LUMTI-916597 format. One line per 10 residues: number of its first residue (from 1); their letters; for each residue x, y, z of N, C-alpha, C. Coordinates in nm, 3 decimals, decimal comma. Example, Ala and Ser with C-alpha at 12.3 -4.5 7.8 and 13.67 -1.06 7.14 Angstrom:
<rs>
1) AS) 1,319:-0,569:0,780:1,230:-0,450:0,780:1,320:-0,330:0,780  1,285:-0,225:0,708:1,367:-0,106:0,714:1,290:0,003:0,787;
</rs>
This chain:
<rs>
1) MSVLAPIAVL) 37,020:8,371:11,183:37,064:8,488:11,169:37,081:8,561:11,303  36,986:8,527:11,407:37,014:8,588:11,531:37,126:8,552:11,616  37,176:8,415:11,565:37,311:8,372:11,621:37,438:8,432:11,561  37,419:8,474:11,432:37,520:8,526:11,363:37,557:8,657:11,422  37,448:8,738:11,437:37,466:8,878:11,477:37,562:8,903:11,599  37,542:8,819:11,722:37,624:8,847:11,828:37,765:8,787:11,792  37,794:8,686:11,722:37,919:8,636:11,673:38,005:8,756:11,605  37,919:8,806:11,492:37,978:8,926:11,431:38,014:9,034:11,507  37,928:9,073:11,607:37,955:9,174:11,707:38,092:9,135:11,800  38,095:9,016:11,834:38,220:8,968:11,918:38,336:8,988:11,834;
11) LLLIAVHELG) 38,347:8,947:11,688:38,462:8,946:11,614:38,497:9,082:11,577  38,382:9,171:11,584:38,428:9,322:11,559:38,471:9,393:11,692  38,447:9,347:11,792:38,516:9,394:11,911:38,640:9,356:11,926  38,672:9,220:11,899:38,816:9,157:11,890:38,899:9,253:11,789  38,844:9,272:11,684:38,925:9,337:11,564:38,949:9,481:11,604  38,853:9,546:11,695:38,873:9,702:11,718:38,996:9,681:11,840  38,967:9,609:11,928:39,096:9,574:12,024:39,221:9,548:11,966  39,252:9,461:11,887:39,362:9,434:11,808:39,411:9,561:11,733  39,310:9,614:11,665:39,336:9,740:11,588:39,397:9,853:11,645  39,365:9,858:11,791:39,417:9,954:11,881:39,577:9,924:11,895;
21) HFAAARLQGI) 39,601:9,817:11,939:39,731:9,778:11,925:39,824:9,825:11,808  39,752:9,770:11,700:39,822:9,773:11,572:39,846:9,945:11,525  39,748:10,008:11,552:39,744:10,150:11,499:39,858:10,221:11,615  39,872:10,203:11,741:39,942:10,266:11,833:40,089:10,222:11,780  40,107:10,091:11,758:40,253:10,074:11,708:40,286:10,150:11,580  40,215:10,137:11,463:40,249:10,170:11,344:40,253:10,332:11,333  40,166:10,398:11,426:40,153:10,560:11,440:40,318:10,584:11,494  40,352:10,505:11,571:40,505:10,544:11,627:40,608:10,482:11,542  40,581:10,421:11,436:40,689:10,363:11,338:40,743:10,233:11,402  40,678:10,189:11,486:40,712:10,059:11,542:40,704:9,922:11,463;
31) RVSRFSIGFG) 40,776:9,847:11,428:40,751:9,731:11,333:40,641:9,627:11,378  40,555:9,585:11,302:40,443:9,491:11,329:40,443:9,370:11,240  40,471:9,247:11,271:40,486:9,134:11,163:40,353:9,086:11,129  40,252:9,083:11,221:40,136:9,013:11,198:40,030:9,071:11,274  39,920:9,088:11,200:39,776:9,117:11,264:39,674:9,019:11,234  39,643:8,941:11,339:39,545:8,815:11,357:39,427:8,842:11,416  39,299:8,803:11,350:39,187:8,794:11,408:39,169:8,644:11,417  39,151:8,580:11,564:39,148:8,433:11,586:39,266:8,372:11,596  39,264:8,258:11,629:39,348:8,163:11,658:39,369:8,039:11,569  39,476:7,957:11,571:39,466:7,828:11,472:39,512:7,852:11,325;
41) PAILKFQGAV) 39,445:7,740:11,249:39,489:7,755:11,108:39,439:7,892:11,035  39,498:7,929:10,954:39,470:8,060:10,886:39,362:8,036:10,776  39,250:8,111:10,778:39,146:8,085:10,653:39,195:8,185:10,546  39,210:8,315:10,585:39,238:8,418:10,485:39,372:8,483:10,517  39,474:8,518:10,417:39,592:8,583:10,442:39,617:8,696:10,340  39,669:8,806:10,380:39,703:8,894:10,287:39,841:8,941:10,340  39,936:8,975:10,283:40,079:9,007:10,319:40,095:9,166:10,252  40,099:9,238:10,351:40,107:9,402:10,312:40,263:9,436:10,302  40,281:9,556:10,298:40,421:9,587:10,270:40,504:9,560:10,392  40,461:9,569:10,517:40,531:9,544:10,613:40,460:9,433:10,708;
51) TEYVVCALPL) 40,349:9,411:10,707:40,263:9,323:10,802:40,163:9,227:10,739  40,153:9,107:10,774:40,068:9,020:10,719:39,935:9,019:10,802  39,839:9,012:10,717:39,700:9,015:10,790:39,629:8,885:10,781  39,565:8,832:10,884:39,531:8,713:10,887:39,389:8,676:10,959  39,302:8,601:10,904:39,187:8,552:10,977:39,200:8,417:11,000  39,193:8,392:11,129:39,212:8,241:11,153:39,081:8,160:11,197  39,063:8,043:11,205:38,961:7,956:11,205:38,885:7,954:11,363  38,977:7,975:11,476:38,896:7,979:11,602:38,888:8,130:11,628  38,762:8,197:11,626:38,750:8,340:11,671:38,729:8,352:11,798  38,817:8,311:11,891:38,821:8,317:12,026:38,900:8,441:12,086;
61) GGYVAFPDDD) 38,964:8,533:11,991:39,060:8,621:12,020:39,125:8,691:11,900  39,265:8,732:11,942:39,321:8,773:11,809:39,455:8,843:11,901  39,549:8,865:11,807:39,669:8,920:11,853:39,749:9,006:11,747  39,833:9,099:11,780:39,941:9,164:11,683:40,068:9,125:11,731  40,129:9,056:11,639:40,272:8,984:11,666:40,373:9,089:11,608  40,484:9,101:11,685:40,610:9,167:11,669:40,729:9,086:11,619  40,795:9,149:11,537:40,940:9,087:11,508:41,000:9,034:11,634  41,003:9,117:11,738:41,065:9,095:11,873:41,050:8,944:11,900  40,937:8,895:11,878:40,906:8,755:11,917:40,922:8,651:11,819  40,984:8,686:11,708:41,039:8,586:11,637:41,177:8,555:11,608;
71) PDSTIPPDDP) 41,223:8,436:11,672:41,359:8,396:11,662:41,425:8,393:11,514  41,333:8,374:11,428:41,387:8,359:11,274:41,394:8,497:11,214  41,367:8,611:11,285:41,359:8,739:11,207:41,483:8,794:11,163  41,504:8,837:11,039:41,627:8,902:10,995:41,660:9,054:11,034  41,568:9,100:11,115:41,574:9,230:11,145:41,682:9,243:11,265  41,784:9,321:11,252:41,886:9,335:11,351:41,836:9,334:11,493  41,868:9,305:11,596:41,820:9,310:11,724:41,834:9,444:11,809  41,934:9,535:11,741:41,928:9,665:11,791:41,851:9,777:11,705  41,766:9,705:11,623:41,675:9,815:11,531:41,605:9,883:11,621  41,612:10,013:11,609:41,534:10,113:11,685:41,392:10,122:11,678;
81) DLLRNRPILD) 41,318:10,024:11,561:41,197:10,044:11,545:41,134:9,901:11,593  41,214:9,830:11,685:41,156:9,707:11,728:41,092:9,751:11,848  40,979:9,687:11,910:40,906:9,734:12,026:40,999:9,720:12,144  41,070:9,623:12,167:41,144:9,606:12,293:41,267:9,703:12,290  41,296:9,791:12,191:41,401:9,891:12,181:41,347:10,012:12,212  41,206:10,037:12,218:41,159:10,160:12,239:41,151:10,197:12,383  41,129:10,326:12,427:41,116:10,369:12,576:40,983:10,304:12,621  40,989:10,292:12,763:40,878:10,241:12,852:40,750:10,308:12,798  40,749:10,447:12,781:40,607:10,510:12,749:40,554:10,457:12,621  40,648:10,442:12,522:40,608:10,404:12,385:40,537:10,268:12,397;
91) RAIVISAGVI) 40,590:10,185:12,465:40,558:10,044:12,491:40,439:10,025:12,567  40,401:10,108:12,665:40,292:10,107:12,746:40,172:10,175:12,657  40,195:10,262:12,571:40,097:10,304:12,469:40,051:10,185:12,401  40,136:10,125:12,333:40,086:10,015:12,235:40,013:9,895:12,320  40,055:9,860:12,448:40,001:9,772:12,513:39,861:9,805:12,562  39,835:9,940:12,613:39,728:9,992:12,662:39,621:10,021:12,556  39,661:10,051:12,430:39,593:10,105:12,307:39,458:10,005:12,292  39,476:9,881:12,314:39,376:9,793:12,277:39,242:9,806:12,369  39,293:9,838:12,508:39,187:9,866:12,598:39,128:10,005:12,568  39,191:10,069:12,525:39,139:10,237:12,505:39,051:10,228:12,390;
101) ANLIFAYFLL) 39,084:10,155:12,297:38,998:10,148:12,159:38,851:10,070:12,191  38,874:9,962:12,288:38,734:9,920:12,323:38,659:10,010:12,412  38,711:10,084:12,476:38,639:10,193:12,582:38,565:10,300:12,475  38,657:10,343:12,376:38,620:10,451:12,291:38,495:10,394:12,195  38,527:10,277:12,150:38,421:10,220:12,038:38,301:10,212:12,132  38,290:10,166:12,244:38,165:10,144:12,344:38,100:10,268:12,327  38,172:10,363:12,371:38,104:10,504:12,379:38,052:10,555:12,264  38,106:10,533:12,147:38,047:10,578:12,015:37,932:10,485:11,960  37,936:10,348:12,012:37,819:10,263:11,996:37,720:10,320:12,044  37,704:10,369:12,186:37,602:10,395:12,257:37,563:10,561:12,200;
111) VGQSMTIGFQ) 37,674:10,647:12,153:37,619:10,770:12,082:37,540:10,727:11,955  37,595:10,649:11,874:37,516:10,613:11,758:37,366:10,551:11,788  37,339:10,484:11,898:37,220:10,431:11,932:37,141:10,529:11,986  37,199:10,633:12,047:37,107:10,757:12,098:37,064:10,838:11,980  37,132:10,840:11,869:37,101:10,908:11,749:37,001:10,843:11,648  37,013:10,699:11,661:36,911:10,621:11,576:36,803:10,572:11,637  36,803:10,478:11,726:36,689:10,386:11,761:36,659:10,444:11,912  36,734:10,519:11,964:36,720:10,565:12,101:36,752:10,465:12,226  36,739:10,505:12,349:36,755:10,413:12,470:36,613:10,386:12,516  36,609:10,272:12,561:36,484:10,230:12,627:36,462:10,289:12,743;
121) DVNYQSGVLV) 36,339:10,345:12,779:36,320:10,402:12,913:36,147:10,363:12,946  36,146:10,404:13,060:35,998:10,363:13,123:35,914:10,513:13,151  35,816:10,506:13,103:35,712:10,633:13,149:35,648:10,580:13,276  35,705:10,598:13,387:35,641:10,528:13,521:35,498:10,611:13,535  35,409:10,509:13,586:35,276:10,545:13,646:35,269:10,488:13,776  35,169:10,565:13,845:35,148:10,518:14,004:35,137:10,369:14,027  35,196:10,318:14,130:35,176:10,179:14,162:35,273:10,087:14,141  35,253:9,972:14,148:35,325:9,843:14,118:35,243:9,740:14,056  35,295:9,705:13,922:35,198:9,585:13,841:35,253:9,450:13,909  35,140:9,390:13,891:35,147:9,238:13,925:35,131:9,151:13,801;
131) PQIVEDSNSA) 35,249:9,125:13,721:35,230:9,062:13,590:35,205:8,913:13,614  35,239:8,849:13,710:35,215:8,695:13,736:35,190:8,655:13,861  35,105:8,566:13,872:35,078:8,487:14,012:35,141:8,350:14,008  35,231:8,327:14,114:35,291:8,199:14,123:35,188:8,092:14,135  35,197:7,977:14,048:35,101:7,863:14,040:35,107:7,799:14,179  35,048:7,852:14,276:35,026:7,783:14,427:34,900:7,824:14,482  34,815:7,750:14,496:34,696:7,760:14,542:34,691:7,791:14,693  34,804:7,787:14,782:34,807:7,801:14,895:34,893:7,945:14,924  34,933:8,013:14,811:34,990:8,141:14,830:34,930:8,233:14,891  34,991:8,353:14,939:34,926:8,460:15,007:34,852:8,535:14,908;
141) AVKAGIKAGD) 34,880:8,557:14,801:34,834:8,621:14,699:34,696:8,571:14,653  34,704:8,438:14,636:34,576:8,358:14,583:34,467:8,378:14,713  34,512:8,359:14,819:34,420:8,359:14,928:34,354:8,516:14,953  34,450:8,602:14,912:34,396:8,754:14,910:34,317:8,793:14,804  34,311:8,701:14,699:34,252:8,755:14,586:34,309:8,849:14,465  34,434:8,864:14,497:34,511:8,929:14,384:34,532:8,844:14,262  34,509:8,917:14,155:34,503:8,864:14,016:34,614:8,935:13,924  34,651:8,850:13,836:34,756:8,892:13,750:34,695:9,015:13,665  34,762:9,111:13,661:34,717:9,221:13,574:34,677:9,345:13,664  34,693:9,309:13,807:34,649:9,410:13,905:34,744:9,509:13,922;
151) IILEVGGDSL) 34,732:9,637:13,966:34,832:9,752:13,993:34,803:9,790:14,156  34,909:9,761:14,228:34,897:9,779:14,378:34,944:9,938:14,368  34,848:10,007:14,425:34,860:10,150:14,441:34,884:10,185:14,562  34,849:10,129:14,668:34,868:10,156:14,807:34,880:10,031:14,913  34,985:10,046:15,001:34,985:9,926:15,085:35,003:10,021:15,230  34,931:9,954:15,328:34,920:10,008:15,449:34,881:10,171:15,483  34,807:10,220:15,358:34,754:10,358:15,367:34,851:10,445:15,287  34,990:10,384:15,259:35,091:10,468:15,185:35,080:10,462:15,028  35,102:10,568:14,956:35,050:10,556:14,797:35,201:10,496:14,761  35,190:10,413:14,673:35,349:10,396:14,574:35,330:10,492:14,457;
161) GKSPESLDEL) 35,443:10,588:14,454:35,435:10,653:14,353:35,490:10,623:14,210  35,521:10,727:14,130:35,552:10,723:14,001:35,710:10,716:13,976  35,757:10,610:14,034:35,920:10,581:14,020:35,951:10,466:14,032  36,081:10,421:13,981:36,122:10,267:13,995:36,129:10,244:14,149  36,148:10,329:14,240:36,176:10,289:14,376:36,057:10,231:14,436  35,921:10,254:14,364:35,802:10,191:14,452:35,812:10,051:14,440  35,866:9,981:14,337:35,903:9,824:14,350:35,959:9,791:14,465  36,088:9,878:14,493:36,172:9,812:14,589:36,096:9,845:14,731  36,045:9,963:14,733:35,960:9,990:14,839:35,849:9,869:14,871  35,763:9,822:14,778:35,672:9,738:14,808:35,738:9,603:14,851;
171) RQIIQDSPEQ) 35,854:9,580:14,766:35,907:9,448:14,795:35,965:9,426:14,943  36,023:9,546:14,984:36,070:9,554:15,112:35,966:9,545:15,237  35,868:9,622:15,208:35,763:9,607:15,302:35,687:9,457:15,324  35,685:9,401:15,188:35,635:9,247:15,213:35,744:9,171:15,286  35,871:9,165:15,249:35,965:9,121:15,314:35,973:9,129:15,470  35,944:9,259:15,508:35,952:9,301:15,627:35,821:9,253:15,734  35,714:9,199:15,675:35,595:9,197:15,745:35,563:9,039:15,727  35,635:8,932:15,764:35,578:8,786:15,757:35,456:8,797:15,863  35,354:8,707:15,819:35,254:8,686:15,916:35,183:8,796:15,959  35,201:8,914:15,900:35,111:9,029:15,948:35,026:9,079:15,819;
181) ELQLKVQRED) 34,906:9,139:15,877:34,789:9,181:15,756:34,874:9,296:15,692  34,852:9,312:15,557:34,890:9,441:15,489:34,754:9,468:15,420  34,712:9,599:15,433:34,585:9,642:15,348:34,633:9,708:15,215  34,586:9,647:15,108:34,626:9,704:14,978:34,520:9,750:14,892  34,529:9,877:14,816:34,444:9,920:14,741:34,495:9,903:14,614  34,410:9,831:14,538:34,449:9,778:14,406:34,367:9,822:14,286  34,414:9,848:14,182:34,354:9,920:14,073:34,341:9,786:13,950  34,206:9,736:13,934:34,184:9,616:13,847:34,103:9,663:13,752  34,137:9,668:13,619:34,037:9,701:13,511:33,979:9,834:13,532  34,070:9,934:13,564:34,010:10,076:13,606:33,916:10,092:13,714;
191) KPVSLTVIPQ) 33,892:9,979:13,797:33,803:9,988:13,901:33,892:9,976:14,041  33,881:10,040:14,158:33,934:10,034:14,273:33,897:9,905:14,356  34,011:9,835:14,394:33,968:9,727:14,472:34,037:9,716:14,623  33,975:9,671:14,736:34,076:9,680:14,855:34,094:9,538:14,896  34,217:9,494:14,935:34,251:9,343:14,951:34,325:9,354:15,079  34,325:9,237:15,147:34,420:9,219:15,275:34,480:9,108:15,242  34,622:9,111:15,245:34,715:9,002:15,222:34,807:8,993:15,351  34,822:8,856:15,386:34,918:8,823:15,491:35,044:8,739:15,435  35,143:8,819:15,417:35,270:8,743:15,359:35,299:8,641:15,441  35,349:8,515:15,383:35,391:8,392:15,446:35,539:8,391:15,452;
201) LGDDGKGKIG) 35,577:8,324:15,578:35,712:8,335:15,644:35,788:8,246:15,539  35,902:8,271:15,454:35,970:8,201:15,387:36,091:8,137:15,456  36,157:8,057:15,372:36,272:7,984:15,452:36,386:8,056:15,499  36,404:8,193:15,428:36,500:8,283:15,462:36,435:8,388:15,569  36,325:8,348:15,621:36,286:8,440:15,729:36,229:8,561:15,695  36,211:8,578:15,546:36,144:8,711:15,493:36,002:8,677:15,436  35,941:8,787:15,430:35,768:8,765:15,391:35,762:8,736:15,241  35,657:8,655:15,198:35,660:8,667:15,051:35,503:8,632:15,017  35,460:8,676:14,914:35,316:8,655:14,889:35,278:8,561:14,763  35,384:8,537:14,688:35,369:8,459:14,586:35,342:8,515:14,442;
211) VMLAPNGEVI) 35,406:8,647:14,412:35,389:8,703:14,293:35,511:8,755:14,240  35,497:8,773:14,092:35,583:8,854:14,018:35,554:8,991:14,028  35,658:9,098:14,056:35,629:9,242:14,064:35,705:9,307:13,932  35,650:9,435:13,890:35,717:9,486:13,801:35,684:9,620:13,809  35,775:9,718:13,737:35,746:9,868:13,768:35,615:9,879:13,671  35,530:9,964:13,704:35,416:10,003:13,655:35,431:10,126:13,543  35,451:10,097:13,429:35,480:10,200:13,321:35,468:10,157:13,159  35,483:10,242:13,083:35,499:10,202:12,941:35,636:10,224:12,894  35,699:10,121:12,840:35,827:10,123:12,776:35,833:10,211:12,654  35,910:10,292:12,649:35,943:10,383:12,548:36,076:10,386:12,497;
221) RRTTNSITEA) 36,094:10,446:12,382:36,249:10,486:12,339:36,260:10,616:12,323  36,370:10,682:12,381:36,396:10,806:12,358:36,520:10,848:12,278  36,509:10,900:12,160:36,625:10,949:12,078:36,634:11,106:12,088  36,765:11,119:12,041:36,814:11,275:12,038:36,781:11,342:11,923  36,796:11,474:11,948:36,751:11,569:11,834:36,886:11,639:11,782  36,987:11,623:11,854:37,119:11,676:11,816:37,242:11,610:11,839  37,361:11,636:11,762:37,467:11,552:11,803:37,513:11,606:11,943  37,502:11,740:12,006:37,540:11,747:12,115:37,472:11,647:12,227  37,335:11,647:12,214:37,241:11,570:12,297:37,291:11,429:12,291  37,328:11,391:12,162:37,374:11,242:12,150:37,479:11,210:12,227;
231) FSAGAKEYQR) 37,578:11,309:12,231:37,710:11,274:12,285:37,676:11,277:12,456  37,592:11,362:12,500:37,567:11,356:12,653:37,488:11,238:12,684  37,380:11,211:12,592:37,311:11,074:12,624:37,385:10,963:12,634  37,486:10,944:12,545:37,568:10,829:12,519:37,663:10,844:12,660  37,711:10,942:12,698:37,794:10,935:12,810:37,708:10,909:12,941  37,577:10,955:12,941:37,504:10,892:13,068:37,491:10,734:13,045  37,457:10,690:12,949:37,439:10,541:12,939:37,582:10,468:12,970  37,685:10,523:12,903:37,809:10,480:12,926:37,825:10,468:13,068  37,817:10,589:13,156:37,842:10,557:13,281:37,767:10,481:13,363  37,640:10,458:13,316:37,542:10,353:13,381:37,592:10,228:13,359;
241) ISVLIVQGFW) 37,656:10,201:13,239:37,677:10,037:13,208:37,816:10,026:13,281  37,891:10,112:13,293:38,031:10,106:13,361:38,004:10,068:13,495  37,930:10,153:13,577:37,902:10,130:13,711:37,856:9,977:13,729  37,748:9,933:13,641:37,678:9,798:13,673:37,817:9,682:13,641  37,905:9,721:13,559:38,009:9,646:13,523:38,102:9,638:13,644  38,136:9,746:13,679:38,230:9,732:13,805:38,165:9,677:13,950  38,043:9,704:13,953:37,967:9,633:14,071:37,975:9,479:14,052  37,963:9,424:13,905:37,934:9,303:13,886:38,094:9,237:13,928  38,204:9,310:13,892:38,314:9,246:13,920:38,353:9,247:14,077  38,309:9,349:14,137:38,317:9,351:14,270:38,244:9,253:14,356;
251) QLISNFQESA) 38,147:9,228:14,299:38,051:9,104:14,353:38,134:8,963:14,341  38,195:8,975:14,223:38,277:8,829:14,183:38,374:8,817:14,285  38,457:8,928:14,309:38,577:8,910:14,407:38,513:8,903:14,547  38,420:8,962:14,588:38,367:8,952:14,723:38,303:8,839:14,761  38,237:8,800:14,650:38,149:8,662:14,694:38,180:8,550:14,568  38,315:8,524:14,581:38,364:8,455:14,448:38,314:8,307:14,464  38,280:8,235:14,551:38,217:8,104:14,536:38,111:8,100:14,478  38,016:8,193:14,516:37,873:8,193:14,442:37,889:8,266:14,308  37,942:8,368:14,302:37,951:8,446:14,155:38,036:8,368:14,055  38,140:8,277:14,091:38,204:8,220:13,984:38,133:8,127:13,908;
261) EQVAGPVAIV) 38,015:8,080:13,958:37,942:7,996:13,882:37,863:8,062:13,776  37,864:8,198:13,787:37,786:8,278:13,685:37,866:8,342:13,577  38,004:8,318:13,589:38,086:8,361:13,500:38,071:8,302:13,343  38,052:8,384:13,254:37,995:8,322:13,135:38,115:8,307:13,024  38,122:8,212:12,949:38,205:8,206:12,837:38,174:8,242:12,708  38,236:8,226:12,592:38,183:8,245:12,446:38,073:8,202:12,398  38,032:8,097:12,442:37,889:8,020:12,410:37,765:8,090:12,469  37,790:8,120:12,612:37,691:8,182:12,695:37,661:8,319:12,635  37,793:8,378:12,628:37,773:8,529:12,569:37,690:8,515:12,419  37,734:8,443:12,345:37,660:8,437:12,219:37,528:8,404:12,217;
271) SVGAELARND) 37,483:8,319:12,324:37,351:8,273:12,340:37,277:8,387:12,397  37,317:8,471:12,491:37,265:8,597:12,535:37,230:8,687:12,417  37,335:8,701:12,348:37,341:8,795:12,241:37,220:8,746:12,142  37,214:8,624:12,089:37,132:8,564:12,014:36,977:8,594:12,074  36,952:8,572:12,200:36,826:8,604:12,253:36,788:8,753:12,227  36,875:8,844:12,255:36,860:8,965:12,257:36,802:9,041:12,109  36,905:8,960:12,012:36,866:8,999:11,879:36,734:8,935:11,842  36,707:8,819:11,876:36,578:8,767:11,828:36,466:8,855:11,883  36,465:8,924:12,004:36,369:9,010:12,056:36,360:9,152:11,996  36,476:9,211:11,972:36,507:9,324:11,893:36,651:9,334:11,861;
281) ISNLFQFGAL) 36,665:9,340:11,729:36,806:9,357:11,676:36,870:9,470:11,706  36,809:9,581:11,761:36,863:9,709:11,814:36,921:9,683:11,940  36,888:9,575:12,006:36,950:9,547:12,151:37,110:9,516:12,130  37,146:9,490:12,016:37,274:9,479:11,967:37,387:9,583:11,993  37,323:9,702:12,000:37,402:9,809:12,024:37,452:9,821:12,166  37,343:9,820:12,267:37,403:9,800:12,399:37,475:9,662:12,448  37,432:9,547:12,379:37,514:9,426:12,385:37,658:9,455:12,364  37,681:9,524:12,245:37,817:9,551:12,192:37,903:9,636:12,297  37,839:9,740:12,343:37,902:9,813:12,437:37,936:9,760:12,550  37,843:9,687:12,601:37,862:9,610:12,729:37,989:9,512:12,734;
291) ISINLAVINI) 37,973:9,441:12,609:38,088:9,337:12,600:38,229:9,396:12,578  38,212:9,522:12,497:38,335:9,601:12,480:38,398:9,648:12,611  38,304:9,715:12,694:38,365:9,769:12,818:38,417:9,634:12,909  38,358:9,530:12,897:38,390:9,412:12,977:38,532:9,344:12,939  38,550:9,365:12,800:38,661:9,331:12,737:38,804:9,402:12,788  38,774:9,547:12,813:38,865:9,642:12,835:38,892:9,630:12,979  38,799:9,609:13,073:38,824:9,581:13,213:38,906:9,460:13,224  38,858:9,346:13,159:38,928:9,227:13,187:39,096:9,216:13,136  39,097:9,285:13,009:39,220:9,296:12,958:39,326:9,378:13,044  39,280:9,487:13,130:39,354:9,548:13,195:39,398:9,504:13,340;
301) LPLPALDGGQ) 39,324:9,380:13,368:39,368:9,322:13,503:39,511:9,279:13,473  39,592:9,284:13,587:39,733:9,257:13,593:39,757:9,087:13,591  39,707:9,027:13,498:39,727:8,883:13,475:39,805:8,867:13,376  39,897:8,741:13,391:39,973:8,716:13,280:39,885:8,657:13,152  39,953:8,693:13,036:39,890:8,689:12,903:39,782:8,765:12,879  39,761:8,895:12,975:39,680:8,990:12,930:39,741:9,118:12,936  39,675:9,214:12,860:39,756:9,346:12,853:39,781:9,394:12,993  39,721:9,380:13,093:39,757:9,418:13,238:39,873:9,343:13,285  39,889:9,226:13,258:40,009:9,159:13,302:40,118:9,213:13,216  40,111:9,263:13,099:40,235:9,321:13,029:40,278:9,443:13,069;
311) LAFLLVEGLL) 40,179:9,521:13,129:40,174:9,676:13,180:40,245:9,648:13,316  40,219:9,540:13,399:40,271:9,502:13,529:40,413:9,477:13,493  40,474:9,404:13,392:40,608:9,401:13,354:40,687:9,528:13,343  40,611:9,617:13,275:40,664:9,749:13,250:40,679:9,831:13,384  40,596:9,824:13,460:40,598:9,891:13,570:40,715:9,837:13,674  40,730:9,719:13,679:40,859:9,664:13,744:40,997:9,698:13,675  40,975:9,703:13,557:41,097:9,738:13,481:41,132:9,897:13,548  41,013:9,992:13,534:41,041:10,121:13,554:41,113:10,141:13,683  41,056:10,066:13,783:41,084:10,080:13,913:41,230:10,026:13,945  41,268:9,905:13,882:41,383:9,855:13,890:41,494:9,912:13,805;
321) GKPLPTKLQN) 41,454:9,967:13,698:41,564:10,032:13,594:41,596:9,927:13,501  41,551:9,817:13,490:41,566:9,720:13,395:41,457:9,619:13,392  41,461:9,560:13,296:41,350:9,455:13,262:41,373:9,328:13,349  41,270:9,251:13,384:41,290:9,096:13,418:41,358:9,037:13,343  41,449:8,916:13,381:41,507:8,819:13,281:41,404:8,779:13,163  41,432:8,769:13,055:41,331:8,724:12,937:41,269:8,567:12,971  41,369:8,495:13,030:41,322:8,363:13,061:41,209:8,357:13,162  41,224:8,457:13,255:41,118:8,447:13,363:41,010:8,512:13,306  40,999:8,619:13,223:40,868:8,669:13,169:40,808:8,564:13,095  40,895:8,512:13,003:40,837:8,393:12,910:40,761:8,286:12,991;
331) GIMQTGMVLL) 40,815:8,256:13,098:40,772:8,131:13,173:40,638:8,188:13,243  40,627:8,312:13,287:40,496:8,364:13,354:40,386:8,379:13,250  40,420:8,424:13,128:40,336:8,449:13,017:40,289:8,322:12,953  40,367:8,218:12,935:40,317:8,097:12,892:40,230:8,015:13,013  40,266:8,027:13,123:40,173:7,987:13,240:40,050:8,047:13,236  40,046:8,169:13,226:39,907:8,240:13,225:39,850:8,209:13,095  39,902:8,189:12,989:39,845:8,158:12,854:39,783:8,023:12,882  39,851:7,925:12,930:39,782:7,789:12,938:39,672:7,803:13,045  39,657:7,894:13,158:39,558:7,894:13,238:39,438:7,942:13,181  39,462:8,043:13,108:39,370:8,134:13,025:39,295:8,022:12,924;
341) LGLSVFLIVR) 39,370:7,969:12,838:39,307:7,890:12,761:39,237:7,762:12,819  39,293:7,720:12,935:39,219:7,620:12,996:39,061:7,649:13,057  39,086:7,806:13,108:38,948:7,831:13,175:38,875:7,878:13,035  38,903:7,911:12,918:38,826:7,909:12,812:38,771:7,803:12,759  38,840:7,703:12,752:38,776:7,559:12,695:38,688:7,513:12,818  38,711:7,520:12,940:38,623:7,492:13,053:38,487:7,545:13,035  38,474:7,689:12,999:38,382:7,768:13,007:38,294:7,720:12,887  38,368:7,696:12,774:38,286:7,674:12,652:38,221:7,537:12,654  38,284:7,443:12,708:38,236:7,302:12,731:38,116:7,308:12,833  38,136:7,377:12,941:38,021:7,409:13,043:37,895:7,464:12,984;
351) DTVNLAFFQN) 37,909:7,591:12,922:37,832:7,647:12,858:37,725:7,556:12,754  37,828:7,498:12,668:37,766:7,424:12,564:37,683:7,317:12,630  37,724:7,241:12,718:37,635:7,129:12,777:37,527:7,184:12,844  37,522:7,308:12,923:37,400:7,363:12,976:37,295:7,383:12,869  37,355:7,469:12,760:37,278:7,529:12,649:37,197:7,384:12,587  37,270:7,280:12,583:37,222:7,175:12,508:37,103:7,116:12,597  37,125:7,110:12,733:37,057:7,062:12,832:36,916:7,140:12,843  36,920:7,274:12,833:36,810:7,361:12,869:36,737:7,329:12,706  36,805:7,343:12,599:36,721:7,306:12,471:36,645:7,172:12,472  36,701:7,067:12,517:36,634:6,927:12,526:36,527:6,954:12,613;
361) LFQQ) 36,541:7,017:12,731:36,444:7,021:12,831:36,315:7,090:12,766  36,336:7,196:12,720:36,227:7,271:12,645:36,162:7,217:12,540  36,211:7,127:12,455:36,172:7,058:12,357:36,073:6,928:12,419  36,085:6,872:12,533:36,004:6,798:12,596:35,861:6,811:12,599;
</rs>
């Protein structure tokens, strides 16, 4: 069940994206020949008055097809309701509508979460928690007598306050103090304990003591009491997630060699979603919002076979006063599609192999 939940979320987000394209076209009276969720052989089909609706076997995407792309279409080439015969603005609206739909849907997912289960928050207390000691008898923490469950209240006489910044502050002090004595005031089972720890010099030249650190506080869920508050809370969480996504893409671009190894395909995304659903089904709200915004950002990139690539063609057409030759556009789009499908297959195979490896590893 936990695996089916993220798959359902991904299919829903794909449907929302394609529905954006479809709705933008039909609301402008533009002809749409097919609305498809997935690729490959059709599993379900329904022929509407104008459009054929299809669900295909491979749920790795979807598409909205127009009669413009069908060489066997009986519609006259000069029909004003064909997409290619519409002004640039009309076409740009259709192409960008999928991205806009994903962004709007992500926001309303977060608004819905704020009204129902709320957002996870931490009621911070003084100090930094030591949830786990690294199993090393020679670690600085073991030598100093630090134990799992300790709460570090002071370091070098300076108090660690009730904020998430206390964790970063303590970590920075430890890293900046290799081979130097640090006086700690620790709370252990409601009793104060004074300890002296000497961070060891790590391979990276930074100090380390051999512990896991975590914010000291109680995890709570905050819900909203009114629709106005829900929209405000949803907007704040939307902004937080969007900033994290932009930072992630910037890290991928600026440090491509290392970050490229962390790029996830559909299998890894479903695996993460399944783990989140297993821990708490309500996590799927933020999982859905995160993936929806990611889909929007990826699709708006000016790459062939993506919405951003088609918008780039429209921009060139607007600047030149005429579209690029059809043969050139088709060649670029087909090359982009091959590369995109190749990348998708590579990520699926890699993530499946990694997932199987780790499952076998944990079963031994």
